[in-house]
C-alpha positions as CSV (number, residue, x, y, z in Angstrom):
1,X,0.0,0.0,0.0
2,X,2.9,2.3,0.7
3,X,3.8,2.3,-2.9
4,X,0.7,4.4,-3.7
5,X,1.9,7.0,-1.2
6,X,5.4,6.7,-2.7
7,X,4.2,8.0,-6.0
8,X,2.8,11.0,-4.3
9,X,6.2,11.7,-2.8
10,X,7.5,12.5,-6.3
11,X,5.1,15.5,-6.5
12,X,5.7,17.1,-3.1
13,X,4.9,20.7,-4.2
14,X,1.5,19.8,-5.7
15,X,0.6,17.6,-2.8
16,X,1.5,20.4,-0.3
17,X,-0.7,22.9,-2.3
18,X,-3.5,20.4,-2.3
19,X,-3.2,19.9,1.4
20,X,-3.4,23.7,2.0
21,X,-6.4,24.0,-0.2
22,X,-8.0,21.1,1.6
23,X,-7.3,22.8,5.0
24,X,-9.0,25.9,3.7
25,X,-12.0,24.0,2.4
26,X,-12.3,22.2,5.7
27,X,-12.1,25.4,7.6
28,X,-14.9,26.8,5.6
29,X,-16.9,23.5,5.9
30,X,-16.4,23.5,9.7
31,X,-17.3,27.1,10.1
32,X,-20.8,26.9,8.5
33,X,-22.5,24.8,11.2
34,X,-21.6,27.3,14.0
35,X,-23.1,30.2,11.8
36,X,-26.2,27.9,11.4
37,X,-26.4,27.6,15.1
38,X,-25.9,31.3,15.5
39,X,-28.8,32.1,13.2
40,X,-31.1,29.7,15.2
41,X,-29.9,30.6,18.6
42,X,-28.9,34.3,18.2
43,X,-30.8,35.4,15.1
44,X,-34.1,33.8,15.7
45,X,-34.3,33.0,19.6
46,X,-32.3,36.1,20.7
47,X,-33.5,38.6,18.2
48,X,-30.1,39.2,16.8
49,X,-28.5,40.1,20.1
50,X,-25.4,37.9,20.6
51,X,-24.5,38.6,24.2
52,X,-24.8,40.8,27.2
53,X,-22.6,43.6,25.7
54,X,-25.0,46.1,24.1
55,X,-24.0,48.1,21.1
56,X,-25.6,51.2,22.7
57,X,-27.1,52.2,26.0
58,X,-28.3,55.2,27.9
59,X,-25.9,57.0,30.4
60,X,-28.3,56.3,33.3
61,X,-28.4,52.6,32.4
62,X,-24.6,52.4,32.4
63,X,-24.4,54.1,35.7
64,X,-26.9,51.7,37.2
65,X,-25.1,48.7,35.9
66,X,-21.7,50.0,37.2
67,X,-23.2,50.0,40.8
68,X,-22.9,46.1,40.7
69,X,-19.3,46.1,39.1
70,X,-16.0,46.1,40.7
71,X,-13.8,49.1,40.1
72,X,-11.7,47.2,37.6
73,X,-14.8,46.0,35.7
74,X,-16.2,49.5,35.6
75,X,-12.9,50.9,34.2
76,X,-12.8,48.1,31.6
77,X,-16.4,49.0,30.6
78,X,-15.6,52.7,30.4
79,X,-12.7,52.1,28.0
80,X,-15.0,50.0,25.7
81,X,-17.6,52.7,25.3
82,X,-17.6,56.3,24.2
83,X,-20.2,58.8,25.8
84,X,-21.9,61.1,23.4
85,X,-25.0,63.2,23.9
86,X,-26.0,60.9,26.9
87,X,-25.5,57.7,25.0
88,X,-22.7,55.1,25.5
89,X,-21.6,53.6,22.2
90,X,-19.4,50.5,22.0
91,X,-15.9,51.2,20.3
92,X,-14.5,47.8,20.3
93,X,-15.1,44.4,18.6
94,X,-12.1,42.6,20.1
95,X,-13.4,39.0,21.0
96,X,-11.4,38.8,24.3
97,X,-12.7,42.2,25.5
98,X,-16.2,41.3,24.5
99,X,-16.0,38.0,26.4
100,X,-14.9,39.7,29.5
101,X,-17.5,42.5,29.2
102,X,-20.1,39.7,28.7
103,X,-19.1,38.4,32.2
104,X,-19.0,41.9,33.7
105,X,-22.4,42.9,32.4
106,X,-24.3,39.7,32.8
107,X,-25.1,39.6,36.5
108,X,-25.7,43.4,36.9
109,X,-28.3,43.1,34.0
110,X,-30.0,40.2,35.9
111,X,-30.2,42.1,39.2
112,X,-31.4,45.3,37.4
113,X,-34.1,43.3,35.6
114,X,-35.3,41.8,38.9
115,X,-35.3,45.3,40.5
116,X,-37.4,46.7,37.5
117,X,-39.8,43.7,37.6
118,X,-40.4,44.4,41.2
119,X,-41.2,48.1,40.5
120,X,-39.0,49.4,43.3
121,X,-37.5,52.2,41.2
122,X,-36.4,53.2,37.8
123,X,-32.9,53.5,36.4
124,X,-32.4,57.1,37.3
125,X,-33.5,56.7,41.0
126,X,-31.5,53.5,41.7
127,X,-28.5,55.2,43.1
128,X,-30.5,57.4,45.6
129,X,-32.5,54.3,46.7
130,X,-29.4,52.4,47.4
131,X,-28.0,55.4,49.5
132,X,-31.2,55.7,51.4
133,X,-31.2,52.1,52.4
134,X,-27.6,52.3,53.4
135,X,-26.4,49.8,50.7
136,X,-22.7,50.3,50.0
137,X,-20.3,48.6,47.5
138,X,-19.6,45.7,49.7
139,X,-23.3,44.8,50.1
140,X,-23.8,45.3,46.5
141,X,-21.1,42.7,45.7
142,X,-22.5,40.3,48.3
143,X,-26.0,40.7,46.5
144,X,-24.4,39.8,43.2
145,X,-22.6,36.7,44.7
146,X,-25.8,35.5,46.4
147,X,-27.9,35.9,43.2
148,X,-25.3,33.8,41.3
149,X,-25.4,31.0,44.0
150,X,-29.2,30.9,43.8
151,X,-29.1,30.2,40.1
152,X,-26.8,27.2,40.6
153,X,-25.8,25.0,37.5
154,X,-28.2,27.0,35.2
155,X,-26.5,30.3,36.0
156,X,-24.9,30.8,32.5
157,X,-28.2,30.0,30.7
158,X,-30.4,32.2,33.0
159,X,-27.9,35.0,32.9
160,X,-27.7,35.1,29.2
161,X,-31.5,34.9,28.6
162,X,-32.2,37.7,31.3
163,X,-29.4,39.8,30.0
164,X,-30.8,39.7,26.4
165,X,-34.2,40.6,27.6
166,X,-32.7,43.6,29.5
167,X,-31.0,44.7,26.4
168,X,-34.1,44.4,24.3
169,X,-35.9,46.5,26.8
170,X,-33.0,49.1,26.7
171,X,-33.1,49.2,22.9
172,X,-36.8,49.8,22.9
173,X,-36.4,52.6,25.5
174,X,-33.9,54.2,23.2
175,X,-36.4,53.9,20.3
176,X,-34.4,51.4,18.3
177,X,-36.3,49.0,16.0
178,X,-35.7,45.4,17.2
179,X,-36.8,44.0,13.8
180,X,-34.0,45.9,12.2
181,X,-31.5,44.6,14.8
182,X,-32.7,41.1,14.1
183,X,-32.6,41.4,10.3
184,X,-29.2,43.1,10.3
185,X,-27.8,40.1,12.2
186,X,-29.4,37.5,10.0
187,X,-28.3,39.3,6.8
188,X,-24.7,39.8,8.0
189,X,-24.4,36.1,9.2
190,X,-26.0,34.9,6.0
191,X,-23.5,36.9,4.0
192,X,-20.6,35.4,5.9
193,X,-22.1,31.9,5.2
194,X,-22.3,32.7,1.6
195,X,-18.7,34.0,1.4
196,X,-17.5,30.9,3.2
197,X,-19.5,28.6,0.8
198,X,-18.0,30.4,-2.2
199,X,-14.5,30.1,-0.8
200,X,-15.1,26.3,0.1
201,X,-16.3,25.8,-3.5
202,X,-13.2,27.6,-5.0
203,X,-10.9,25.5,-2.7
204,X,-12.6,22.2,-3.7
205,X,-12.5,23.0,-7.4
206,X,-8.8,23.9,-7.3
207,X,-8.0,20.9,-5.1
208,X,-9.9,18.6,-7.5
209,X,-8.1,20.2,-10.5
210,X,-4.6,19.8,-9.0
211,X,-5.5,16.3,-7.8
212,X,-6.6,15.2,-11.2
213,X,-3.5,16.7,-12.8
214,X,-1.1,15.1,-10.3
215,X,-2.7,11.7,-10.6
216,X,-2.5,12.0,-14.4
217,X,1.1,13.0,-14.2
218,X,1.7,10.0,-11.9
219,X,-0.1,7.7,-14.5
220,X,1.9,9.2,-17.3
221,X,5.2,8.8,-15.4
222,X,4.4,5.1,-14.6
223,X,3.4,4.3,-18.2
224,X,6.7,5.8,-19.3
225,X,8.8,4.0,-16.7
226,X,7.0,0.6,-17.4
227,X,7.4,1.1,-21.2
228,X,11.1,2.0,-20.9
229,X,11.7,-1.1,-18.6
230,X,9.7,-3.5,-20.8
231,X,11.7,-2.3,-23.9
232,X,15.0,-3.2,-22.0
233,X,13.8,-6.7,-21.2
234,X,15.2,-9.7,-22.9
235,X,13.2,-12.4,-24.2
236,X,13.6,-14.2,-20.8
237,X,11.7,-11.4,-18.9
238,X,9.2,-11.1,-21.6
239,X,8.5,-14.8,-21.2
240,X,8.4,-14.6,-17.5
241,X,5.7,-12.0,-17.3
242,X,3.9,-12.8,-20.7
243,X,2.9,-10.2,-23.1
244,X,-0.8,-10.2,-22.0
245,X,0.2,-9.6,-18.3
246,X,2.6,-6.7,-19.4
247,X,-0.2,-5.1,-21.4
248,X,-2.6,-5.4,-18.4
249,X,0.1,-3.8,-16.0
250,X,0.8,-1.0,-18.5
251,X,-3.0,-0.2,-18.9
252,X,-5.5,-1.5,-16.4
253,X,-3.2,-1.6,-13.4
254,X,-1.8,1.9,-14.0
255,X,-5.4,3.2,-14.5
256,X,-6.3,1.6,-11.2
257,X,-3.4,3.4,-9.5
258,X,-4.2,6.8,-11.2
259,X,-7.9,6.6,-10.2
260,X,-7.0,5.9,-6.4
261,X,-4.3,8.6,-6.4
262,X,-7.0,11.1,-7.1
263,X,-9.1,9.7,-4.3
264,X,-6.1,9.7,-2.0
265,X,-5.6,13.4,-2.7
266,X,-9.2,14.3,-2.4
267,X,-10.6,11.9,0.2
268,X,-7.9,10.3,2.2
269,X,-6.1,13.7,2.8
270,X,-9.4,15.5,3.4
271,X,-11.0,13.0,5.7
272,X,-8.5,13.4,8.6
273,X,-8.7,17.0,8.3
274,X,-12.3,17.3,8.5
275,X,-12.6,14.5,11.0
276,X,-10.1,16.1,13.4
277,X,-11.6,19.5,12.9
278,X,-15.0,18.1,13.6
279,X,-13.8,16.6,16.9
280,X,-12.3,19.9,17.9
281,X,-15.5,21.8,17.1
282,X,-17.6,19.1,19.0
283,X,-15.4,19.5,22.0
284,X,-16.0,23.3,21.9
285,X,-19.7,22.9,21.9
286,X,-19.8,21.6,25.5
287,X,-23.0,19.5,24.9
288,X,-21.9,16.5,27.0
289,X,-22.7,14.3,23.9
290,X,-19.2,13.6,22.8
291,X,-19.4,9.9,23.9
292,X,-21.7,9.5,21.0
293,X,-18.8,10.2,18.6
294,X,-16.9,7.3,20.2
295,X,-19.8,5.0,19.7
296,X,-20.0,5.9,16.0
297,X,-16.3,5.6,15.3
298,X,-16.1,2.2,17.1
299,X,-19.1,0.9,15.1
300,X,-17.7,2.1,11.8
301,X,-14.3,0.5,12.5
302,X,-15.7,-2.9,13.2
303,X,-17.8,-2.9,10.0
304,X,-14.8,-1.9,8.0
305,X,-12.5,-4.5,9.5
306,X,-15.0,-7.3,9.0
307,X,-15.7,-6.4,5.4
308,X,-12.0,-6.0,4.5
309,X,-11.1,-9.3,6.0
310,X,-13.8,-11.0,3.8
311,X,-13.1,-9.0,0.6
312,X,-9.2,-8.6,0.6
313,X,-8.3,-12.1,-0.7
314,X,-10.6,-11.7,-3.6
315,X,-9.3,-8.3,-4.6
316,X,-5.8,-9.8,-4.8
317,X,-7.2,-12.6,-7.1
318,X,-9.0,-10.3,-9.3
319,X,-6.1,-8.9,-11.1
320,X,-4.7,-12.4,-12.1
321,X,-8.1,-13.2,-13.5
322,X,-8.0,-10.0,-15.6
323,X,-4.6,-11.2,-16.9
324,X,-6.2,-14.5,-17.8
325,X,-9.0,-13.0,-19.6
326,X,-6.6,-10.7,-21.6
327,X,-4.4,-13.7,-22.4
328,X,-7.4,-15.6,-23.8
329,X,-8.9,-12.6,-25.6
330,X,-5.4,-11.9,-27.2
331,X,-5.0,-15.5,-28.3
332,X,-8.5,-15.7,-29.8
333,X,-8.3,-12.4,-31.6
334,X,-4.9,-13.1,-33.2
335,X,-5.9,-16.6,-34.1
336,X,-9.3,-15.9,-35.7
337,X,-8.3,-17.3,-39.1
338,X,-7.0,-20.6,-37.7
339,X,-10.0,-20.9,-35.3
340,X,-12.5,-20.5,-38.4
341,X,-10.4,-22.9,-40.5
342,X,-10.8,-25.6,-37.9
343,X,-14.3,-24.7,-37.0
344,X,-13.3,-24.3,-33.4
345,X,-15.4,-21.3,-32.7
346,X,-17.6,-23.1,-30.0
347,X,-14.5,-24.4,-28.2
348,X,-12.9,-20.8,-28.1
349,X,-16.2,-19.4,-27.0
350,X,-16.4,-21.8,-24.2
351,X,-12.8,-21.1,-23.2
352,X,-13.5,-17.3,-23.2
353,X,-16.7,-17.8,-21.2
354,X,-14.9,-19.7,-18.5
355,X,-12.3,-17.0,-18.1
356,X,-15.0,-14.3,-18.3
357,X,-17.2,-16.1,-15.7
358,X,-14.4,-16.6,-13.3
359,X,-13.7,-12.9,-13.3
360,X,-17.4,-12.1,-13.0
361,X,-17.8,-14.4,-10.0
362,X,-15.0,-12.7,-8.2
363,X,-16.3,-9.3,-9.0
364,X,-19.8,-10.2,-7.9
365,X,-18.5,-11.5,-4.6
366,X,-16.5,-8.4,-3.8
367,X,-19.3,-6.2,-4.9
368,X,-21.9,-8.2,-2.8
369,X,-19.6,-7.8,0.2
370,X,-19.2,-4.1,-0.4
371,X,-23.0,-3.6,-0.9
372,X,-23.4,-4.2,2.7
373,X,-21.2,-1.3,3.5
374,X,-23.4,1.7,2.5
375,X,-26.5,0.4,4.3
376,X,-24.6,-0.3,7.4
377,X,-22.9,3.1,7.3
378,X,-26.4,4.8,6.8
379,X,-27.9,2.8,9.6
380,X,-25.1,3.9,11.9
381,X,-25.5,7.5,10.8
382,X,-29.3,7.3,11.4
383,X,-28.8,5.7,14.8
384,X,-26.3,8.5,15.8
385,X,-28.7,11.2,14.7
386,X,-31.5,9.6,16.7
387,X,-29.2,9.4,19.8
388,X,-28.1,13.0,19.4
389,X,-31.7,14.3,19.2
390,X,-32.9,12.1,22.1
391,X,-30.2,13.0,24.5
392,X,-29.8,16.6,23.1
393,X,-33.7,17.1,23.6
394,X,-33.3,16.2,27.3
395,X,-30.5,18.8,27.5
396,X,-32.6,21.5,25.9
397,X,-35.5,20.5,28.2
398,X,-33.1,20.9,31.2
399,X,-32.0,24.2,30.1
400,X,-28.2,23.5,29.5
401,X,-28.4,23.1,25.7
402,X,-29.8,25.4,22.9
403,X,-31.5,24.2,19.8
404,X,-28.8,25.7,17.5
405,X,-26.0,24.0,19.5
406,X,-27.7,20.6,19.0
407,X,-28.1,21.3,15.3
408,X,-24.4,22.2,15.1
409,X,-23.4,19.0,17.1
410,X,-25.5,16.8,14.7
411,X,-23.8,18.5,11.7
412,X,-20.2,18.1,13.1
413,X,-21.1,14.5,14.0
414,X,-22.1,13.8,10.5
415,X,-18.9,15.4,9.2
416,X,-16.9,13.2,11.5
417,X,-18.9,10.1,10.5
418,X,-18.6,11.1,6.7
419,X,-14.8,11.4,7.2
420,X,-14.7,7.8,8.3
421,X,-17.1,6.9,5.5
422,X,-14.8,8.5,3.0
423,X,-11.8,6.5,4.3
424,X,-14.0,3.4,4.2
425,X,-15.1,4.0,0.6
426,X,-11.4,4.5,-0.5
427,X,-10.5,1.3,1.5
428,X,-12.8,-0.6,-0.9
429,X,-10.5,0.4,-3.8
430,X,-7.2,0.5,-2.0
431,X,-6.7,-3.3,-1.9
432,X,-7.1,-3.7,-5.6
433,X,-5.0,-0.6,-6.3
434,X,-2.4,-1.9,-3.9
435,X,-2.2,-5.1,-5.7
436,X,-2.0,-3.2,-9.1
437,X,0.9,-1.0,-7.6
438,X,2.8,-4.1,-6.5
439,X,2.4,-5.7,-10.0
440,X,3.7,-2.4,-11.6
441,X,6.5,-2.2,-9.1
442,X,7.3,-5.9,-9.8
443,X,8.0,-4.9,-13.4
444,X,10.0,-1.8,-12.5
445,X,12.1,-3.8,-9.9
446,X,13.0,-6.5,-12.4
447,X,16.6,-6.3,-13.4
448,X,17.0,-7.2,-17.1
449,X,19.3,-10.2,-17.6
450,X,20.8,-8.5,-20.6
451,X,22.6,-5.3,-19.5
452,X,25.5,-3.1,-20.7
453,X,29.0,-3.6,-19.2
454,X,30.3,-1.1,-16.7
455,X,33.2,-0.3,-19.0
456,X,32.4,-0.8,-22.7
457,X,34.8,-1.4,-25.5
458,X,32.6,0.5,-28.0
459,X,35.6,2.5,-29.2
460,X,37.3,-0.6,-30.5
461,X,34.5,-1.0,-33.1
462,X,34.3,2.5,-34.5
463,X,35.6,1.1,-37.8
464,X,34.1,-2.3,-37.5
465,X,34.6,-4.9,-40.3
466,X,31.8,-7.2,-39.2
467,X,33.7,-10.5,-38.6
468,X,31.5,-12.7,-36.4
469,X,32.9,-15.6,-34.4
470,X,31.3,-18.2,-32.1
471,X,33.7,-19.7,-29.8
472,X,32.5,-23.0,-28.1
473,X,29.0,-21.4,-27.5
474,X,26.4,-23.2,-25.5
475,X,22.9,-22.0,-24.5
476,X,20.2,-23.2,-22.2
477,X,16.8,-21.6,-21.7
478,X,15.9,-20.6,-18.2
479,X,14.3,-23.5,-16.4
480,X,15.2,-26.0,-19.2
481,X,16.8,-29.3,-18.3
482,X,19.2,-29.5,-21.4
483,X,21.1,-27.1,-23.5
484,X,19.3,-25.8,-26.7
485,X,22.7,-25.2,-28.3
486,X,26.0,-27.1,-27.5
487,X,29.6,-26.2,-28.3
488,X,29.0,-24.1,-31.4
489,X,32.1,-22.8,-33.0
490,X,32.4,-21.0,-36.4
491,X,33.5,-17.7,-38.0
492,X,31.5,-15.7,-40.5
493,X,33.7,-13.2,-42.5
494,X,32.8,-9.9,-44.2
495,X,31.9,-10.3,-47.8
496,X,30.8,-13.9,-47.3
497,X,27.5,-15.6,-46.7
498,X,27.1,-18.0,-43.9
499,X,24.1,-20.2,-43.9
500,X,22.5,-22.2,-41.1
501,X,20.2,-25.1,-41.9
502,X,18.7,-27.9,-40.0
503,X,15.6,-29.7,-39.0
504,X,12.8,-27.9,-37.2
505,X,13.6,-27.3,-33.6
506,X,17.3,-27.9,-34.0
507,X,18.1,-24.4,-32.7
508,X,18.6,-22.3,-35.7
509,X,16.5,-19.3,-34.6
510,X,18.0,-19.6,-31.1
511,X,21.5,-19.3,-32.5
512,X,20.8,-16.2,-34.5
513,X,18.9,-14.6,-31.4
514,X,22.2,-14.9,-29.5
515,X,24.0,-12.4,-31.9
516,X,21.8,-9.3,-31.0
517,X,21.8,-10.5,-27.4
518,X,18.1,-11.3,-27.2
519,X,19.5,-13.9,-24.9
520,X,23.0,-14.2,-23.5
521,X,25.1,-17.4,-24.0
522,X,25.3,-19.9,-21.1
523,X,28.9,-20.8,-22.0
524,X,31.5,-19.7,-24.5
525,X,31.5,-16.3,-26.2
526,X,30.4,-14.4,-29.4
527,X,32.9,-12.0,-30.9
528,X,32.7,-9.2,-33.4
529,X,36.0,-8.3,-34.7
530,X,37.6,-10.0,-31.7
531,X,35.5,-8.1,-29.1
532,X,33.1,-10.1,-26.9
533,X,29.6,-8.7,-27.6
534,X,28.9,-8.7,-23.9
535,X,31.7,-6.1,-23.5
536,X,30.0,-3.5,-25.9
537,X,26.8,-1.6,-25.3
538,X,23.6,-3.1,-26.7
539,X,23.1,0.1,-28.7
540,X,26.5,-0.2,-30.3
541,X,26.0,-3.9,-31.0
542,X,22.6,-3.5,-32.6
543,X,23.8,-0.6,-34.7
544,X,26.1,-3.1,-36.5
545,X,23.3,-5.5,-37.1
546,X,20.6,-5.7,-39.7
547,X,18.1,-8.1,-38.3
548,X,15.1,-9.5,-40.4
549,X,12.9,-11.7,-38.1
550,X,11.2,-14.9,-39.3
551,X,7.9,-13.2,-39.0
552,X,7.9,-9.9,-40.8
553,X,6.7,-7.2,-38.5
554,X,5.7,-3.8,-39.8
555,X,4.5,-0.7,-37.9
556,X,1.5,1.5,-38.6
557,X,2.5,4.4,-40.7
558,X,3.5,4.2,-44.4
559,X,5.9,2.2,-46.5
560,X,8.5,4.9,-46.3
561,X,8.5,5.2,-42.4
562,X,8.9,1.3,-42.3
563,X,11.8,1.2,-44.6
564,X,13.5,4.2,-42.9
565,X,12.8,2.7,-39.4
566,X,16.6,2.2,-39.0
567,X,17.1,6.0,-38.4
568,X,16.6,9.5,-39.6
569,X,19.9,9.3,-41.5
570,X,18.4,7.1,-44.1
571,X,17.9,9.3,-47.3
572,X,15.1,8.8,-49.9
573,X,17.8,7.5,-52.4
574,X,19.0,5.0,-49.9
575,X,15.3,3.9,-49.2
576,X,14.6,3.4,-52.9
577,X,17.9,1.4,-53.4
578,X,17.0,-0.9,-50.4
579,X,13.5,-1.4,-51.9
580,X,15.1,-2.4,-55.3
581,X,17.5,-4.9,-53.6
582,X,14.5,-6.4,-51.7
583,X,12.5,-6.7,-54.9
584,X,9.8,-4.5,-53.4
585,X,9.6,-1.7,-55.9
586,X,7.3,-3.6,-58.2
587,X,4.4,-3.7,-55.7
588,X,5.3,-0.3,-54.2
589,X,5.2,1.4,-57.6
590,X,1.9,-0.2,-58.4
591,X,0.3,1.6,-55.5
592,X,-1.2,5.1,-56.2
593,X,0.6,6.7,-53.3
594,X,3.9,4.8,-53.8
595,X,6.1,5.0,-50.7
596,X,3.5,7.1,-48.9
597,X,1.0,4.2,-49.1
598,X,-0.3,3.6,-45.6
599,X,0.6,0.4,-43.6
600,X,-2.0,-0.7,-41.1
601,X,-1.1,-2.0,-37.6
602,X,1.1,-5.1,-38.0
603,X,1.0,-4.8,-41.7
604,X,-2.3,-6.5,-42.0
605,X,-3.0,-4.7,-45.4
606,X,-0.1,-6.3,-47.2
607,X,0.6,-9.9,-48.1
608,X,3.1,-12.1,-46.3
609,X,5.7,-11.9,-49.2
610,X,5.3,-8.1,-49.3
611,X,5.7,-7.8,-45.5
612,X,8.9,-9.9,-45.8
613,X,10.3,-7.9,-48.6
614,X,9.6,-4.6,-46.8
615,X,11.3,-6.1,-43.7
616,X,14.3,-7.1,-45.7
617,X,14.5,-3.6,-47.3
618,X,14.3,-2.0,-43.8
619,X,17.3,-4.0,-42.8
620,X,19.3,-3.1,-46.0
621,X,18.5,0.6,-45.7
622,X,20.3,0.6,-42.3
623,X,23.5,-0.3,-44.0
624,X,24.8,-2.6,-41.2
625,X,28.0,-4.5,-41.0
626,X,26.3,-7.9,-40.3
627,X,22.9,-9.0,-41.8
628,X,20.9,-11.6,-40.0
629,X,18.2,-13.2,-41.9
630,X,16.1,-15.6,-39.8
631,X,14.3,-17.6,-42.4
632,X,13.3,-14.4,-44.0
633,X,12.8,-15.8,-47.6
634,X,10.2,-18.4,-46.7
635,X,7.2,-16.4,-48.0
636,X,9.0,-15.5,-51.3
637,X,8.6,-17.6,-54.5
638,X,11.6,-19.2,-55.9
639,X,12.1,-16.6,-58.6
640,X,12.0,-13.7,-56.3
641,X,14.1,-15.5,-53.8
642,X,16.8,-16.1,-56.4
643,X,16.8,-12.5,-57.8
644,X,16.9,-11.1,-54.2
645,X,19.8,-13.1,-53.2
646,X,21.7,-12.3,-56.4
647,X,21.0,-8.5,-55.8
648,X,22.2,-8.9,-52.1
649,X,25.3,-10.5,-53.4
650,X,26.1,-7.8,-56.0
651,X,25.1,-4.7,-53.9
652,X,26.3,-5.8,-50.4
653,X,29.9,-6.9,-50.9
654,X,31.6,-6.0,-47.7
655,X,28.9,-7.1,-45.1
656,X,28.7,-10.3,-43.3
657,X,25.6,-12.2,-44.1
658,X,24.0,-14.9,-41.8
659,X,21.0,-16.7,-43.3
660,X,18.9,-19.1,-41.5
661,X,16.9,-21.1,-44.0
662,X,14.6,-24.2,-44.6
663,X,15.1,-24.4,-48.3
664,X,18.5,-25.6,-49.6
665,X,17.9,-23.5,-52.8
666,X,18.2,-20.3,-50.7
667,X,21.6,-21.2,-49.3
668,X,23.1,-23.2,-52.2
669,X,25.8,-20.7,-53.1
670,X,26.7,-19.7,-49.5
671,X,30.4,-19.6,-48.7
672,X,29.8,-21.9,-45.7
673,X,26.8,-23.8,-44.5
674,X,26.4,-24.8,-40.9
675,X,24.3,-27.9,-40.4
676,X,22.6,-28.1,-37.0
677,X,21.2,-31.3,-35.6
678,X,19.6,-31.4,-32.1
679,X,21.5,-28.2,-31.1
680,X,25.0,-29.5,-32.2
681,X,27.0,-28.8,-35.4
682,X,26.6,-31.7,-37.6
683,X,28.7,-30.3,-40.4
684,X,30.3,-27.1,-41.8
685,X,31.3,-26.5,-45.5
686,X,30.0,-25.6,-48.9
687,X,27.1,-27.4,-50.5
688,X,29.3,-29.7,-52.5
689,X,31.4,-30.6,-49.5
690,X,28.4,-31.2,-47.3
691,X,26.8,-33.4,-49.8
692,X,29.9,-35.6,-49.8
693,X,30.6,-35.6,-46.0
694,X,27.5,-34.8,-43.9
695,X,24.7,-37.4,-43.5
696,X,22.2,-34.9,-41.9
697,X,22.7,-32.5,-44.9
698,X,22.3,-35.2,-47.4
699,X,19.0,-36.2,-45.8
700,X,17.7,-32.6,-46.1
701,X,19.0,-32.4,-49.7
702,X,17.3,-35.6,-50.7
703,X,13.9,-34.4,-49.3
704,X,14.2,-31.1,-51.5
705,X,16.4,-31.7,-54.6
706,X,15.9,-34.0,-57.6
707,X,18.5,-36.9,-58.4
708,X,19.8,-34.7,-61.2
709,X,20.3,-31.8,-58.9
710,X,22.0,-33.9,-56.3
711,X,24.4,-35.4,-58.9
712,X,25.0,-32.1,-60.5
713,X,25.7,-30.5,-57.1
714,X,23.5,-27.5,-57.9
715,X,20.0,-26.3,-58.3
716,X,18.5,-23.6,-60.3
């Protein structure tokens, strides 16, 4: 799983910016419930009056309140208000100052309200009444303390309610419209909520955009790394993974990782921020319902753990089943002509259906397990809501909780639960993405068995002649019990043609694949101009070779791009000359667009013979020092084969030519013919010499040549 986060570490700046945006989004999201609470509690229930600190009050009211304050409280109140035309107006909005004044004004307002309700005196005569009764400052403070003790645990709630009633009465006495006060508060609070919502939306959009771009960049980088790694693989690694699996890892697996990376950036990073923020906000509400959060988190954790234990093994199996389905699909699609020729459609349909159903059953199992998650989560959320309303209602009834606070608590609780739900949802995808990331990393961590030397001898081959030597070469495929080639020794010289012939499966193609290092020899060594090919770079080695595989492989584009595939240095003249030598000009010139004629993927719009001639032309245009023809003339008719070999002999005089062939007529005039039999050299010599000395060659010759040709030692 850590590999998913490892990819994010390569984009630290983007991830940091996303985190900052998510923090901003969470701040706005967490601030909204408190504003909702304020609208209910302050805007509706308290008429827009937030606390016991009035915006304005009459001079006589201030004087009456100050009677029940200490000297320090009175001085602090005087600093917070300016007296103008008999009206004290508040001059500060500092939160700490407002909180202190709220404590200073609360109890005096309650005492004054009680005095007013008893009808003992008005504001103006309060001071004279106190003096007449002999009540000094000490007795006033004792009255204040006694009143607080009588209120007991409900003191804060009662003080707030009575103080707000006192302020409303004061505003009315001053001629202020209480409806305007309430509406101004509602509008200002609503404007703040709208602003926070817009900021939250902007942060969410930017975070989503950056997350998508970062995940897309991670996907692009992974595809590039996997492609680069796969291109460096030898045939051993390709056989180990299989082409179908490598395609799945390069497409489906990387897509899984990319999709989860987006969710990691958007959900997994956001969930703890909103969850922790929600817990902090819940703690600050002082509702006494925090234990409900613990119940919710515990219930969710149990559900997630149980579901993950059941589903995790199936997620790991799913990717291998996708590989299997891709493998079967690829085999069927590439072998459609053979399937139809043998009327095996029903068999292949059944084979595909088996692979398809295996994948479907696994997906259905995981989906069915995960379908329990959302109903269970919703049930937990609904139960939590009912618990909050039940216990919160009791708190409201007891007078120690307000309706708005309970609404805010419900919202914060849902945010905390949703944070866990987001993590739960991503946990459904994380196992499969984790498996995909491991499969990708397996490719990236695989060290190619064919690698360049630490100190190459490329400089010794700057003016290479192309002499190729096999010195006691043996080779065994990985995992095989016996050698495919044993003790092969020969030298192929520049300007000469060396042919390799033998029965099917004797190791001809294996031998020729050792030269470009598609595999490395198990024993012995292969030399070019006396330099071991393992001591030069792969790029340098292959720049000396012109390889034509047994199965001609063309790339989508046009004829010109396929012939010039060897490099941008190939001119049009060289391209045309190569096509002439390969006997390809006849069918190229017959096309309306000539060398610009399109080639479909894999060369599906040209015949087998045309494909081979274009492959041969591609190798010739590269102008290599050594030509490797791996049974590359098999799709050509005898006439074209003969003319092509003659053109090769005339035009390519200084290159070393290695030809693997099945037909003796193709290699008849070779300077030396190597006969392979069960991975061993059965004979080396010219056609005439082998007819006289090599039984394996004689057997091949008798199967292909007439008696006259055998006696004459030649064939037309």
